[in-house]
Structures are given as C-alpha cells and as structure tokens.
C-alpha positions in Angstrom: 0.0 0.0 0.0 1.2 3.5 -0.8 2.7 5.3 2.2 3.0 2.1 4.3 6.4 1.5 5.9 8.0 -1.6 4.5 10.0 -2.4 7.6 9.5 -3.3 11.2 9.8 -0.1 13.2 10.1 -1.9 16.5 13.0 -4.1 15.2 14.7 -1.1 13.8 14.5 0.6 17.2 15.9 -2.4 18.9 18.8 -2.7 16.5 19.5 1.0 16.9 19.5 0.6 20.6 22.2 -2.1 20.4 24.4 0.2 18.3 24.2 3.1 20.8 24.7 0.6 23.6 27.8 -0.9 22.0 29.5 2.2 20.7 28.0 5.2 22.7 26.3 8.2 21.2 29.5 10.0 20.0 30.8 7.0 18.0 27.4 6.1 16.5 27.0 7.4 13.0 24.0 7.4 10.7 25.9 5.0 8.5 26.3 2.6 11.4 22.6 2.9 12.3 21.7 2.4 8.6 23.9 -0.8 8.5 22.3 -2.2 11.6 18.7 -1.5 10.6 19.0 -1.8 6.8 17.5 1.7 6.5 18.7 4.6 4.5 19.1 8.1 6.0 15.8 9.2 4.5 13.9 6.4 6.3 15.8 7.0 9.6 14.9 10.7 9.5 11.4 10.1 8.3 10.6 7.5 11.0 12.7 8.6 14.0 13.4 12.3 13.3 17.2 12.1 13.3 20.0 10.8 15.4 19.2 12.7 18.6 15.5 11.8 18.7 16.3 8.2 17.8 18.8 8.1 20.7 16.2 9.3 23.2 13.7 6.7 21.8 16.4 4.0 22.4 17.0 5.2 25.9 13.3 4.9 26.6 13.2 1.5 25.1 16.1 0.4 27.2 14.6 1.8 30.4 11.2 0.3 29.7 12.8 -3.1 29.0 14.8 -3.3 32.2 12.8 -1.0 34.4 9.9 -3.5 34.6 12.4 -6.2 35.7 13.7 -4.0 38.5 10.2 -3.2 39.7 9.1 -6.9 39.7 12.2 -8.0 41.5 11.8 -5.5 44.3 8.1 -6.1 44.6 8.9 -9.8 45.3 10.2 -8.7 48.8 7.5 -6.4 50.2 8.5 -6.9 53.8 12.3 -6.8 53.4 13.7 -3.6 51.9 17.3 -4.8 52.2 16.5 -8.0 50.3 14.6 -5.9 47.7 17.7 -3.9 47.0 19.7 -7.1 46.7 17.1 -8.3 44.1 17.4 -4.9 42.3 21.2 -5.5 42.0 20.6 -9.1 40.8 18.7 -7.7 37.8 21.8 -5.6 36.9 24.2 -8.6 37.4 22.1 -10.8 35.3 22.1 -8.3 32.5 25.8 -7.8 32.7 26.4 -11.6 32.6 24.1 -12.0 29.6 26.2 -12.8 26.5 23.3 -11.9 24.2 23.4 -8.1 25.0 26.2 -5.6 24.8 28.5 -4.9 27.8 27.7 -2.3 30.3 24.5 -0.2 30.5 23.2 2.2 27.9 22.0 4.7 30.5 25.4 4.7 32.3 27.2 5.1 29.0 24.9 8.0 28.1 25.6 9.7 31.4 29.4 9.4 31.0 29.1 10.9 27.5 26.8 13.7 28.5 29.2 16.3 27.2 28.6 15.0 23.7 24.8 15.2 24.0 22.5 18.1 23.1 20.6 19.9 25.9 17.4 17.9 25.3 19.2 14.5 25.4 21.2 15.5 28.6 17.9 16.4 30.3 16.4 13.2 29.2 19.3 11.2 30.7 19.0 13.1 34.0 15.3 12.4 34.1 15.7 8.7 33.5 18.4 8.5 36.3 15.9 10.4 38.5 13.2 7.8 37.6 15.6 5.0 38.7 16.3 6.8 42.0 12.6 7.2 42.6 12.1 3.5 41.9 14.7 2.6 44.5 13.4 5.0 47.0 9.9 3.5 46.7 11.4 0.1 47.3 13.2 1.3 50.4 10.2 3.2 51.8 8.6 -0.1 53.1 11.3 0.0 55.8 9.4 2.8 57.6 12.3 5.2 57.1 11.6 8.5 55.4 13.1 11.9 54.8 16.7 12.9 53.7 18.2 9.6 54.9 16.1 7.7 52.4 16.9 10.2 49.6 20.6 9.7 50.2 20.3 6.0 50.4 18.4 5.8 47.1 21.0 8.0 45.4 23.8 5.7 46.8 22.1 2.6 45.4 21.7 4.2 41.9 25.4 5.3 42.0 26.6 1.8 42.8 24.3 0.4 40.1 25.7 2.7 37.5 29.3 2.0 38.6 28.7 -1.8 38.1 28.0 -1.2 34.5 31.2 1.0 34.1 33.3 -1.6 35.9 31.9 -4.4 33.8 32.6 -2.5 30.6 36.2 -2.0 31.9 36.6 -5.7 32.2 36.0 -6.5 35.9 34.9 -10.1 36.2 31.4 -11.0 37.6 32.9 -12.2 40.9 34.3 -8.7 41.5 31.0 -7.1 40.7 29.2 -9.5 43.1 31.7 -8.4 45.8 30.7 -4.8 45.3 27.1 -5.7 45.5 27.6 -7.6 48.8 29.2 -4.6 50.4 26.6 -2.3 49.0 23.7 -4.5 50.4 25.4 -4.6 53.8 25.7 -0.8 53.7 22.0 -0.4 52.9 20.9 -2.8 55.6 23.1 -1.1 58.2 21.9 2.4 57.1 18.3 1.3 57.4 19.0 -0.2 60.8 20.7 2.9 62.1 17.8 5.1 60.8 15.3 2.9 62.7 17.5 2.6 65.8 18.2 -1.1 65.2 21.7 -2.7 65.7 23.9 -2.8 62.7 24.7 -5.9 60.7 28.2 -5.9 62.2 26.7 -5.7 65.7 24.4 -8.6 65.1 27.2 -10.8 63.8 
C-alpha cells in the first residue's frame, strides 16, 4: 500500500539501541545505524526524526525493558527492603552476565558521554536517572524510614548500580561485581538499621 512502511519499526529501534549501547552516542553514526537497521538516511529521519531523537527513543526502550524487571524483582520482597535492594542489583548482574546483549549499560554510557549530547538529550538522561532513583526510593520506603536519609540511600544505590556497568565494561569479572554488590547491600541494611534505631549488621554478627 502506498505510504505504508515496508520495515519493522520496533525491530529497527531495537537494533539502533544495540548500536548506541555498544558504541556510545558519540561514535554512533547514521551510517552505522543504517547498516544495523537496513534503512537509508531518509527512512531513519522520516521515521525517527534524526540521530538525537532516535537516541532518546532508544533510551526509553532500554529503560522500559529493564525498568519493569527492577520493579518486579523489588516487589517480590515487600517486607524486606534490604532484600529488595539485593534483588534490584541481581537484575543488573544478570544483564551484565548476559552474552546476548552488549556490555555495560546504555544509560550509564549516556551519562558518561553527557558532554557530547545536546541539551534535550542531557535532560532526558537526567530524568531517567531520576526515575531510577525514585524506583529505588519506593522500594526502600517499606522500611518505615523516610526523609533525607532515604533520599541519600536511594542515590547511593543508583550510584553503585551505574558503577557496576562501568566496571563491567572496563573488564571487571562478575565475581568482583558481586563483591561490590555484597558490600553495598550490607551498607544499605546497616543504614536502614541505624535510621530505625536497630543494631547494625556488624553488631548482630
């Protein structure tokens, strides 16, 4: 039919996301995107509006794909916020160990390359990181702790989570990443315990 796209838009978006994930925004050209999707520049612009808008669509796809996994993993531990955070990190470790997807994290990579992004894309990355922080904070709120302590703890968890992706991309083995997660989970449990007036994990040992 006249005017009907003769390609799978969803698949083109997925393949574009993999290119940005593997190479980063700065090293991803329209030629590379075209090779990955099989589309010419005209089709890329006509469908996605150009490299910057396509990049933001890929970020949204990435976050929607893994965001749901984070939420489900944390929701499986409604009475144990420390275990919920451990489950949150497990989602990241599983993704980093998955040989079928690129190394690292698209969002973390976008954050480290923020200087190469335009203002709209930088704001979009910041908003998505904020959404991750809010997700973690919601999972921690079942502890009964609230206020600045919970804000700081949620930010800490997000910072560790992003660092895992960077360390993985730099070649740190999974065992090392799991060691980081163990210490982070102990830190979270101790911080929640102090905020509630409970003894620390070290004191209970």
